[in-house]
C-alpha positions in Angstrom: 17.1 -19.7 -21.2 15.4 -16.2 -22.6 12.7 -16.2 -19.8 15.2 -16.8 -17.3 17.5 -14.0 -18.4 14.7 -11.6 -19.0 13.7 -12.3 -14.9 16.8 -11.9 -14.2 17.4 -8.5 -15.7 13.9 -7.6 -14.1 15.3 -8.9 -11.0 18.6 -6.9 -10.8 16.0 -3.4 -12.0 13.9 -3.6 -9.1 16.2 -4.7 -6.9 19.1 -2.4 -7.4 17.3 0.8 -6.0 16.6 -1.0 -3.0 20.8 -2.2 -2.6 21.7 1.5 -3.3 18.9 2.9 0.0 20.2 -0.2 2.3 24.2 0.8 1.7 23.7 4.4 2.1 22.4 4.1 4.9 25.1 3.4 6.4 27.4 6.2 5.4 27.7 9.5 6.4 26.6 12.8 4.6 30.4 12.9 2.6 30.5 9.6 1.7 27.4 9.5 0.2 29.4 11.7 -2.2 32.5 10.2 -2.2 32.4 6.8 -2.0 31.2 4.4 -4.9 27.3 3.8 -4.0 26.9 0.7 -4.0 29.2 -0.3 -1.3 30.4 0.6 1.2 32.8 3.1 3.1 35.3 2.4 5.5 33.6 4.2 7.9 30.0 3.2 8.7 28.1 4.4 10.9 24.1 2.7 10.4 24.1 2.9 14.3 24.9 6.0 13.8 22.1 7.7 11.3 19.3 5.1 12.9 20.0 7.4 16.0 20.3 10.0 15.0 16.7 9.5 12.2 14.8 8.6 15.3 15.9 11.5 17.6 15.8 14.6 14.7 12.8 17.7 16.2 12.3 15.4 18.8 11.5 12.0 17.4 9.9 13.4 14.4 10.0 10.5 12.5 8.3 8.2 14.8 5.1 9.7 14.7 5.4 9.7 10.5 5.6 6.3 11.1 2.9 5.7 13.2 0.9 7.7 10.5 1.6 5.9 7.7 0.7 2.9 9.1 -2.5 4.7 10.0 -3.5 5.7 6.6 -2.5 2.1 5.2 -3.4 -0.1 7.8 -6.7 1.7 8.4 -7.1 2.4 4.6 -6.4 -0.7 2.8 -8.0 -2.6 5.6 -11.4 -0.8 5.0 -10.8 -1.1 1.3 -10.6 -4.2 1.0 -13.6 -5.2 2.8 -15.7 -2.6 0.6 -13.9 -3.9 -2.5 -14.7 -7.7 -1.5 -18.4 -7.5 -0.9 -18.5 -5.5 -3.8 -17.1 -7.5 -6.0 -18.4 -10.3 -4.6 -21.9 -8.9 -5.4 -21.3 -8.0 -8.5 -20.4 -11.6 -9.2 -23.0 -13.6 -7.7 -26.2 -10.9 -7.5 -27.7 -10.7 -11.3 -29.2 -7.4 -11.2 -30.8 -4.4 -13.3 -27.5 -2.7 -14.6 -25.0 -4.6 -13.0 -22.3 -4.8 -16.0 -22.8 -0.6 -16.4 -22.3 -0.1 -12.8 -18.5 -2.7 -13.0 -18.0 -0.5 -16.1 -18.1 2.6 -14.2 -16.1 1.4 -11.6 -13.6 0.1 -13.8 -13.8 3.7 -15.2 -12.6 4.8 -11.8 -8.9 3.0 -12.0 -8.2 5.1 -15.5 -8.3 7.7 -13.5 -5.2 9.2 -11.9 -5.1 10.5 -8.8 -3.5 13.7 -10.1 -7.2 14.7 -11.6 -9.1 14.1 -8.2 -6.8 15.2 -6.0 -8.2 18.6 -6.1 -11.9 18.2 -6.2 -11.1 15.8 -3.2 -9.6 18.8 -1.6 -12.7 21.4 -2.4 -15.0 18.7 -1.2 -13.3 17.6 2.4 -12.5 21.3 2.8 -16.5 22.1 2.7 -16.8 20.0 5.7 -13.9 21.0 7.6 -11.9 17.7 7.3 -9.1 19.4 5.3 -5.5 19.1 7.6 -6.9 15.7 9.3 -6.1 12.8 9.4 -9.4 11.9 8.0 -8.5 13.9 4.8 -6.3 10.9 3.8 -8.2 8.0 5.3 -11.7 8.8 3.5 -10.4 9.0 -0.2 -8.1 5.5 0.9 -10.8 3.7 1.6 -11.9 3.2 -1.8 -10.6 1.0 -4.7 -12.0 0.6 -8.0 -9.4 -2.0 -9.0 -10.5 -3.4 -5.4 -13.6 -4.1 -6.5 -12.7 -5.3 -10.2 -10.2 -8.9 -8.5 -12.6 -9.4 -6.1 -15.3 -9.4 -8.5 -12.9 -11.6 -11.0 -12.6 -14.0 -8.2 -15.4 -14.6 -6.6 -16.9 -16.1 -9.7 -13.7 -18.0 -10.2 -13.4 -19.4 -6.5 -16.7 -19.2 -4.9 -19.1 -22.1 -6.3 -22.9 -21.1 -6.7 -24.1 -24.6 -5.8 -21.9 -23.6 -2.3 -24.0 -20.8 -1.9 -27.0 -22.8 -3.1 -26.7 -25.2 -0.1 -26.0 -22.8 2.6 -29.4 -20.9 1.6 -31.3 -24.4 1.9 -29.5 -24.6 4.8 -31.2 -21.1 6.2 -28.0 -19.0 6.0 -28.8 -15.2 5.4 -26.7 -13.6 2.6 -24.5 -11.6 5.2 -23.5 -14.8 6.9 -22.9 -16.9 4.2 -20.4 -14.3 2.4 -18.6 -13.6 6.1 -18.7 -16.8 7.0 -18.2 -19.1 3.6 -16.8 -16.8 0.7 -15.1 -14.6 2.3 -12.7 -17.2 3.1 -12.4 -18.4 0.0 -11.4 -15.6 -1.5 -8.7 -14.3 1.2 -6.1 -14.7 -1.4 -7.4 -11.8 -3.1 -8.5 -10.4 0.1 -4.7 -10.4 0.5 -3.4 -9.0 -2.8 -6.4 -6.1 -2.6 -5.0 -5.5 0.7 -0.7 -5.2 0.2 -1.9 -3.5 -3.1 -3.7 -0.4 -1.1 -1.5 -0.4 1.4 1.7 0.0 -0.6 -0.7 2.8 -2.5 -1.7 4.2 0.6 1.7 4.3 1.8 3.8 5.7 -1.2 0.9 8.2 -1.3 2.4 11.7 -1.6 0.0 14.3 -3.5 -2.9 13.5 -1.3 -1.1 14.3 2.0 0.4 17.0 0.5 -3.2 18.8 -0.6 -4.6 17.7 2.3 -2.5 18.2 5.1 -0.7 21.3 6.7 0.7 20.3 10.6 4.2 18.0 10.2 2.2 16.3 13.3 0.2 14.4 10.3 2.7 14.2 7.6 3.1 10.4 6.5 6.4 9.4 5.8 6.5 10.6 2.3 5.7 13.8 2.9 7.9 13.8 6.0 11.1 12.9 4.2 10.5 15.6 1.8 10.3 18.2 3.9 14.1 17.2 5.3 15.1 17.0 1.7 14.0 20.4 1.0 16.6 21.3 3.9 19.9 19.3 2.6 21.5 22.6 1.4 21.0 24.3 4.7 22.5 21.0 6.9 24.1 18.6 4.9 22.8 16.1 7.6 19.7 15.6 6.7 20.6 13.8 3.2 21.8 10.6 5.5 18.4 11.1 7.9 16.2 10.7 4.0 18.3 8.0 2.8 17.9 6.3 6.4 14.1 7.2 6.7 13.9 5.5 3.0 15.6 2.4 4.2 13.5 2.1 6.9 10.2 3.0 5.1 11.6 0.2 2.5 12.3 -2.3 5.1 8.7 -2.1 6.3 7.0 -2.4 2.8 9.4 -5.9 2.2 8.6 -7.8 5.9 4.6 -7.0 5.2 5.1 -8.3 1.4 6.9 -11.4 2.7 4.7 -12.1 5.9 1.5 -12.4 3.8 3.5 -14.3 0.9 2.6 -17.3 2.5 -1.5 -16.8 1.8 -0.7 -16.6 -1.7 1.7 -20.4 -1.6 -1.2 -21.6 0.5 -4.0 -20.6 -2.6 -1.6 -22.0 -5.3 -1.1 -25.3 -3.6 -4.6 -25.7 -2.7 -5.3 -24.9 -6.5 -2.2 -28.4 -7.6 -4.1 -30.6 -5.0 -7.3 -29.5 -6.9 -9.3 -32.1 -8.6 
């Protein structure tokens, strides 16, 4: 009973901001401050806010969403591939310095993003990449946590006997990983992809440091730009709230869409033996 109560409180804590932003996205700027935050106003204008959101500044918000999808999708996909291959190699191939290498990678998990933002800027500025899409994409393709998760999952879900049998049948190491091991690691791969996707989508500091053209901004940086104009034009309050709601809903859709992979893994685990 106590555990259920704690879970209910935690669910309310995490869902309350989402409920607020969805309700607020249906209000006018005046109603945002003149009505109860968790209830709809008498004159909802959800459609009007959406139309204004996607037409403001020549449809710039659509460009920001597409940029965020590009940064998050490509960055998370490449990070998943690199992390899964690296974690699998550390788990299944003994070599000198393996544990030391893994410890260094784990150390990368503990390094705050604020510490490496400035060195990354100087490094990419040296090769002329700052201000471009690559300035955000390249750092997003590395996930130390993904390597850790891939190693743990590969060690527990990919039997050594299966790998040895495939080698006896003449399969190469790359083929074994791509056609057999990766399939056994699908739940871990989806988890790495999702964690990295959400991390990149919500990242504010890296685009702030690297980008200077509004056409390359992701949603986070773009909404911050609009939020800075709310004192000049109160309509930007509605734009920022509606944009935040759309951004949150896109992540919810992604989470729900990928959840079936975890459910399939749990079912497989329950029927083993």
